[in-house]
Backbone as CSV, one residue per row, in Angstrom:
resi,resn,N_x,N_y,N_z,CA_x,CA_y,CA_z,C_x,C_y,C_z
1,MET,29.807,5.448,-23.531,30.233,6.142,-21.544,31.613,7.096,-21.831
2,THR,31.203,8.167,-21.381,32.319,9.176,-20.552,33.018,8.067,-20.093
3,VAL,34.079,8.905,-19.749,35.174,8.261,-18.532,34.730,8.985,-17.126
4,SER,34.580,10.413,-17.895,34.440,11.461,-16.186,33.362,10.708,-15.379
5,SER,31.749,10.272,-15.821,30.677,10.562,-15.439,30.695,8.802,-15.059
6,LEU,31.547,7.587,-14.973,31.470,6.431,-14.505,31.956,6.800,-13.160
7,VAL,30.742,5.485,-12.697,31.106,6.093,-11.162,31.354,4.482,-10.231
8,ASP,31.990,3.805,-9.562,32.591,2.664,-9.120,32.028,2.728,-8.116
9,LEU,30.538,1.414,-8.089,29.357,0.880,-7.178,30.109,0.126,-6.405
10,CYS,31.077,-0.750,-6.891,31.306,-2.383,-6.102,31.893,-3.527,-6.937
11,ALA,32.929,-4.595,-6.087,33.105,-5.768,-7.109,32.430,-6.686,-6.961
12,MET,32.436,-7.138,-8.782,31.244,-8.076,-8.181,31.660,-8.990,-7.562
13,ALA,32.432,-9.039,-7.009,32.504,-10.994,-6.164,31.414,-10.075,-5.364
14,GLU,30.913,-8.359,-4.618,30.433,-8.648,-3.420,28.937,-8.586,-3.775
15,VAL,28.866,-8.672,-4.792,26.986,-9.732,-5.859,26.772,-10.630,-5.644
16,GLU,26.524,-11.838,-4.909,26.383,-12.984,-4.494,25.024,-13.224,-6.427
17,ALA,25.440,-14.073,-7.501,24.779,-14.911,-7.649,22.958,-15.128,-7.600
18,GLY,22.192,-14.278,-7.916,21.077,-14.739,-7.298,20.571,-12.682,-6.708
19,GLY,21.909,-12.321,-5.979,21.520,-11.572,-5.111,21.636,-10.000,-5.249
20,ILE,21.295,-9.396,-4.976,21.245,-7.355,-5.160,22.229,-6.856,-3.380
21,ARG,22.624,-6.104,-4.175,23.333,-5.006,-3.537,22.555,-3.440,-3.146
22,ARG,22.971,-2.928,-2.071,22.854,-1.587,-2.562,23.919,-0.439,-2.581
23,ALA,23.662,0.178,-3.467,25.199,1.712,-3.761,24.520,2.556,-3.680
24,GLU,25.045,3.405,-4.122,25.288,5.166,-3.690,25.867,5.617,-4.729
25,LEU,25.164,6.987,-5.561,25.947,7.918,-6.730,26.507,8.331,-5.965
26,PRO,27.555,9.359,-6.148,28.080,10.791,-5.953,26.986,11.432,-4.936
27,ASP,25.983,11.637,-5.533,25.588,13.034,-4.696,23.803,12.127,-3.681
28,GLY,24.649,10.881,-3.152,23.749,9.660,-2.572,22.501,8.996,-3.224
29,HIS,21.870,9.315,-4.297,20.737,8.953,-4.907,21.634,6.833,-4.931
30,ALA,20.815,6.257,-4.368,20.760,5.198,-3.697,20.309,4.126,-5.200
31,VAL,21.217,3.244,-4.884,20.344,2.003,-6.643,20.376,1.105,-6.204
32,ALA,20.179,-0.163,-7.017,20.305,-1.770,-6.192,21.203,-2.293,-6.752
33,VAL,22.120,-2.927,-7.170,23.268,-3.574,-8.280,22.586,-4.948,-8.257
34,TYR,22.379,-5.682,-9.094,22.024,-7.172,-9.328,23.038,-8.321,-9.987
35,ASN,22.707,-9.283,-9.661,23.563,-10.321,-10.141,22.770,-11.581,-10.966
36,VAL,22.511,-11.565,-12.105,21.896,-12.417,-13.491,22.362,-13.338,-13.130
37,ASP,23.048,-14.359,-12.998,24.120,-15.303,-13.274,24.850,-14.653,-14.222
38,GLY,25.413,-13.745,-13.915,26.591,-13.625,-13.984,26.928,-12.247,-14.632
39,THR,25.371,-11.527,-15.229,25.030,-10.273,-15.448,24.817,-9.882,-14.256
40,TYR,25.195,-8.662,-14.458,24.905,-7.570,-13.819,24.444,-6.244,-14.165
41,TYR,22.915,-5.676,-13.537,22.398,-4.623,-13.605,21.909,-3.761,-12.563
42,VAL,21.739,-2.631,-13.459,21.006,-1.644,-12.322,20.402,-0.974,-12.099
43,THR,19.748,-0.770,-10.984,17.983,0.489,-11.091,18.057,0.826,-9.892
44,ASP,17.101,1.756,-9.825,16.956,3.208,-8.390,17.322,1.843,-7.901
45,ASP,17.317,2.069,-6.678,16.767,1.053,-4.997,16.383,1.280,-4.447
46,ILE,14.890,2.049,-4.568,13.649,3.265,-3.401,12.436,2.119,-4.999
47,CYS,11.151,1.544,-4.841,10.182,0.560,-5.455,9.619,2.320,-6.362
48,SER,8.937,2.207,-6.859,8.138,3.348,-7.749,7.276,2.891,-6.667
49,HIS,6.807,1.992,-6.303,4.929,1.758,-5.149,5.131,2.512,-4.458
50,GLY,6.121,2.435,-3.762,5.879,2.682,-2.323,7.587,3.006,-1.617
51,GLU,8.157,3.361,-0.538,9.542,3.488,-0.283,10.068,2.718,-0.052
52,ALA,9.991,0.855,-0.286,10.989,-0.114,-0.033,12.171,0.263,-0.691
53,SER,12.901,-0.545,0.330,15.124,-0.528,-0.294,14.446,-1.742,-0.943
54,LEU,14.363,-1.957,-2.249,14.443,-3.450,-3.188,15.951,-3.952,-2.762
55,SER,16.691,-3.909,-2.782,18.245,-4.206,-1.869,18.228,-5.048,-0.941
56,GLU,17.428,-4.063,-0.100,17.269,-4.355,1.914,15.428,-4.900,1.696
57,ASP,14.779,-5.268,1.329,13.487,-5.224,1.400,12.953,-6.345,0.081
58,GLY,13.519,-7.040,-1.242,13.606,-7.273,-2.520,14.346,-8.406,-2.641
59,MET,13.488,-9.429,-3.365,13.734,-10.348,-3.688,14.246,-10.529,-5.541
60,LEU,15.272,-11.868,-5.776,15.124,-11.817,-6.987,15.217,-12.643,-7.265
61,GLU,14.148,-12.645,-8.683,13.914,-14.074,-9.216,14.218,-14.285,-10.434
62,GLY,15.005,-14.573,-10.940,16.083,-14.574,-12.157,15.162,-13.266,-12.601
63,HIS,15.206,-12.424,-13.869,15.247,-10.985,-13.901,14.702,-10.317,-13.634
64,GLN,13.323,-10.926,-12.319,12.904,-10.091,-11.913,13.125,-9.605,-10.104
65,VAL,12.566,-8.305,-9.683,12.455,-7.978,-8.153,11.499,-7.501,-7.673
66,GLU,11.113,-9.075,-6.618,10.093,-8.515,-6.028,9.843,-7.830,-4.616
67,CYS,9.221,-6.215,-4.935,9.245,-5.448,-3.612,7.947,-6.350,-2.479
68,SER,9.484,-6.636,-1.386,7.999,-7.023,-0.297,7.233,-6.759,0.419
69,TRP,6.894,-5.260,0.306,6.108,-4.259,1.159,4.543,-4.913,0.150
70,HIS,4.651,-4.387,-1.422,3.575,-4.798,-2.000,3.447,-5.613,-2.798
71,PHE,4.909,-6.986,-2.980,4.599,-7.834,-4.171,4.761,-7.036,-5.113
72,GLY,4.795,-6.041,-5.419,4.981,-5.401,-7.262,6.126,-6.137,-6.982
73,ARG,5.757,-6.581,-8.774,7.708,-6.998,-9.100,8.156,-5.747,-10.439
74,PHE,9.110,-5.889,-11.312,10.602,-4.706,-11.650,11.229,-5.844,-12.551
75,ASP,11.106,-6.243,-14.020,12.055,-6.531,-14.725,13.196,-5.694,-14.553
76,VAL,14.301,-6.106,-14.068,16.146,-5.647,-13.244,16.764,-5.396,-14.813
77,ARG,16.538,-5.787,-16.027,17.236,-5.496,-17.065,16.314,-3.937,-18.012
78,THR,14.969,-3.769,-17.686,14.553,-3.096,-18.342,13.699,-1.472,-17.643
79,GLY,13.960,-2.271,-16.302,12.983,-1.358,-15.084,11.293,-1.374,-15.558
80,GLU,11.200,-1.821,-16.401,9.841,-2.001,-16.350,8.759,-3.036,-15.218
81,ALA,8.038,-2.316,-14.853,6.723,-2.589,-13.684,6.379,-3.651,-14.667
82,CYS,6.385,-5.199,-13.620,5.744,-6.902,-14.185,4.402,-6.761,-13.350
83,ALA,3.748,-6.715,-12.386,3.256,-7.051,-11.171,2.483,-5.257,-10.714
84,MET,0.965,-5.731,-10.803,0.346,-4.744,-9.599,0.596,-5.035,-8.117
85,PRO,0.362,-4.189,-7.293,0.466,-2.297,-7.576,1.175,-1.249,-8.321
86,CYS,2.322,-2.094,-8.685,3.400,-1.012,-9.647,2.772,-1.374,-10.916
87,GLU,2.862,0.423,-11.376,2.803,0.316,-12.347,3.847,1.253,-13.229
88,THR,5.075,2.588,-12.568,5.874,2.458,-13.728,7.291,2.263,-12.868
89,ALA,8.294,2.446,-14.371,8.675,1.981,-14.385,10.235,1.904,-13.265
90,LEU,11.214,1.328,-12.926,12.076,1.943,-12.407,13.111,2.738,-13.624
91,ARG,14.088,3.181,-13.083,14.995,4.116,-14.204,15.860,2.767,-13.771
92,THR,16.550,2.652,-14.431,17.742,1.736,-15.211,19.141,2.702,-15.298
93,TRP,19.916,1.941,-14.759,21.747,2.984,-15.083,22.454,1.435,-16.070
94,PRO,22.766,2.559,-17.376,24.372,1.760,-17.915,25.165,1.055,-17.077
95,VAL,25.567,-0.345,-17.300,26.629,-0.826,-16.881,27.440,-1.291,-17.337
96,ARG,28.434,-1.000,-16.237,29.916,-1.113,-17.251,30.735,-2.220,-16.921
97,ILE,31.830,-3.128,-16.653,32.244,-3.915,-16.093,33.950,-4.169,-16.436
98,GLU,34.740,-3.426,-14.819,36.332,-2.802,-15.828,37.222,-3.522,-14.785
99,ASN,38.040,-4.525,-14.901,38.989,-5.077,-13.440,38.082,-5.725,-12.488
100,GLY,36.788,-6.696,-12.752,36.068,-7.525,-11.628,34.897,-5.611,-10.520
101,ARG,35.204,-4.256,-11.016,34.435,-3.681,-10.790,33.387,-3.383,-11.046
102,VAL,31.843,-3.337,-10.444,30.655,-2.280,-11.256,30.613,-1.335,-11.371
103,LEU,30.685,-0.633,-12.429,30.219,0.774,-12.549,28.525,1.191,-13.492
104,VAL,28.427,2.247,-13.213,28.163,3.144,-14.160,27.961,4.076,-14.788
105,ASP,27.178,4.752,-15.836,27.844,5.899,-16.233,25.951,6.530,-15.477
106,ALA,26.520,7.633,-14.241,25.967,8.879,-13.769,24.827,9.070,-14.560
107,GLY,25.991,9.544,-15.675,25.349,11.122,-16.227,24.721,9.912,-17.602
108,ASP,24.516,9.385,-17.324,23.211,8.677,-18.230,22.049,7.465,-17.505
109,ALA,21.308,8.014,-16.841,20.821,7.332,-16.765,19.676,7.028,-18.003
110,ALA,18.995,6.010,-17.553,17.960,5.877,-18.200,16.272,5.099,-18.178
111,VAL,15.209,5.342,-18.698,14.249,4.540,-18.253,14.253,3.668,-19.577
112,ILE,13.817,2.411,-19.696,14.150,2.180,-20.674,11.887,2.111,-20.855
113,SER,11.679,1.527,-21.704,10.107,1.342,-22.378,9.957,0.434,-22.243
114,ALA,8.536,0.290,-21.266,7.848,-0.623,-21.183,7.374,-2.026,-22.659
115,ALA,7.999,-1.529,-24.026,7.722,-1.986,-24.943,8.867,-3.031,-25.215
116,GLY,10.020,-2.905,-24.114,10.843,-3.630,-24.765,10.990,-5.086,-23.982
117,GLY,9.179,-5.246,-23.480,9.668,-6.429,-22.890,10.225,-6.836,-21.313
118,GLY,9.909,-8.622,-21.373,10.668,-9.080,-20.559,9.185,-9.178,-19.119
119,CYS,8.396,-8.579,-19.102,7.277,-9.563,-17.941,5.689,-8.834,-18.639
120,PRO,5.717,-10.026,-18.199,4.397,-11.129,-18.478,2.762,-10.374,-18.035
121,LYS,2.353,-9.733,-19.359,1.366,-8.456,-19.303,0.264,-9.122,-17.817
122,ALA,0.030,-9.220,-17.263,-0.503,-9.822,-15.592,-1.707,-8.857,-15.284
123,HIS,-1.662,-7.262,-15.587,-1.867,-5.935,-15.040,-2.235,-5.767,-16.450
124,ALA,-2.242,-6.095,-17.435,-3.438,-5.280,-18.415,-4.433,-5.543,-18.754
125,ALA,-5.082,-5.173,-19.144,-6.920,-4.851,-19.045,-7.304,-5.745,-19.767
């Protein structure tokens, strides 16, 4: 990560264990910050199936966030869609922790391939 592309999203303490918090990149792009047992993950905030905000309408269970609109799920570690009707992965953002703050590299968004695992293949044919 280059220092110039790091974006400070929030304090670690602002995201309780098992919680989700909305944050914005400098261009206004909304992201969701997750705290899974003290490890922080960041994905796009809007469900890839609908226009639901995962930070406002989602529920985090382990490493999966469930969208309350249609009950689709995503693995917050990889962005992988884990349950129908969601099929398109969420964009994930590389996280860095510094001085108790959650930072992301806004210049290096990545969608990790579904080959990364983490979700049961409930929607596989």
